N, C-alpha and C positions, 0 to 999 in steps of 0.2 A: 330635506336639509336646505335650508333657504341660505343662499348665500349673497352678500351685499356687495355689489362692484362698485368701486370708485377710481376715476381717471384724475390722476393727480401731475403737475410740474415739478421738476425736482426741488424750486423754491418753494412750493407750497407743503413740502413733506416735512414734517417737525424732526428735530434729530432723532426723538426717540423712536418714531416710526421708521427713520431711513435706519437706525442700529437694526431694529426689528427685521427688517426686509434683507439687511446685508447678511445679519447672522444667518438667516434661512437661506440665503443664495450659498454661503460659503459651506455651510452644512450640505447640501445637495452638490454643487458642483466642484465643490474642491474636496471634502472630505468623503462624499460617499462614491462620487466618479474619480477620486484618486487622481484629479487635476490638478498641478501645481502651477497656478496662474494667478496674477491680478483681477479678481473680482471685480470688486469696486474699481472703476476707470472713469476715464472722462466724458464717457458717451452717457454717463446717469445724468449729467447736467444738462445735457441736449435731448433729453426722452420725456416721453408721457410712460408714467407709471400705472398699471393696472394692479391696484390692490382688492383682493378678495378675502371678506371676513363672514365670518359665522355670524348669528345671530345674537351670542355672546361677546362680539367683538376679536375672537379669535383669528390669527391670519390664516388663512387656508389655502391663497393661492396668490400668483405674481406672475405678470411679465412686465417687460418695457418695450416701446416702441421707439426706437431712435429716429429723429426728425431728418428728411431727406438733407443730402450734402452731409452728412456727418458720418457714418458708417459707410455709407455709399449713398451713392445718387438718388436712390430712391426710399423711401420709409422703409425701415426692418423692425421685427420684432424678433426677441429673444430672452434670452434669461429665464424662460418659462419654468416654472414650478408649481408643485402642487406640494404643500407640506405632508409630510408620513403621514400623518394621522388621518389626512382626508382621502388619500390615494386609493383608488378602484372606486370612484365615486361619480364618474364622469366628467368631473373638472376639467381636465386638458381640453374636451372638446368645446367646453364653455369659454375656458381661456383665447382658445384660438378663432373662436365666434366673435368674442369681445374685440380682441385685435383686428379683425378684417372690417369689422364695423367702425371702430375709430380710424381707422387707416381711410375707409370710404369715406368717411365723414370730414377729416381733418385734410384729405389727399385726392379728392374722387376723379382727378385726371392722372393720376401716377399708379405705376405696377406697384406691387409689394413685392419686396426680395429678402429673402432670407438663407440662413445659414442653417441647413438641418442635419441632424444627427441622422445617420444613413438608415438606422435601423426604424427610422419614423417615414419612410419616404411613402409607403402604402398610407399612413396617417394624415399626412399632407395633401397627398393625391387626392382624397375624399373631399378636400376644402377646394381643390380645382388647381392646386399648387403643381407644377411642371418643374423638372429636374433641368439644371444647366451644367453642361460640362461634365467633369469626373470627378468620383468623391478626390477628398483630401484629409490630411493629417490637421486638425487642431487641437493642439494640447493635448496628442496622445489618443482623441478620440475622431473617429472616421466622420466627417461631414458632408455635405452636398451642397450646391446654391441651388436654390429654388425660386421660382417667379408664380407669382399669380397677377395672370394680365386681364383677365375678364373679373369685372364685379360680382362676386359669387352671392348667391342668395343663402344669406347665415340666419 
């Protein structure tokens, strides 16, 4: 399966495309994970958006990287999702690789700081992320802060 990856800033995303992204984000983070929170937030305007589409143009995967000094001092990625019909294909790893590569290009001298769901600690450890502090509740889902301090080979 071929996925075409593209990075866009908020102002370069059409209304139709943003609606498609927000629809999938709400389906995953609000409906599937049963978290009642405002998914569309001010950070969307201050982020790089990774959009992965299959060869027919169907949205398959998504993530965003918030600019430094927005969510935290460092660049941070999140809202990572694989559309349900594409799950189990390895796209999760490709999303993370793309996010790390983009951070290394855009912010070469900065660490990457993420808020990870705790069940994914090992997954992120495999990319070189290290846990910071203790787990905490974020909208009913246990998370932990993690950082990547060395430039990962992706």
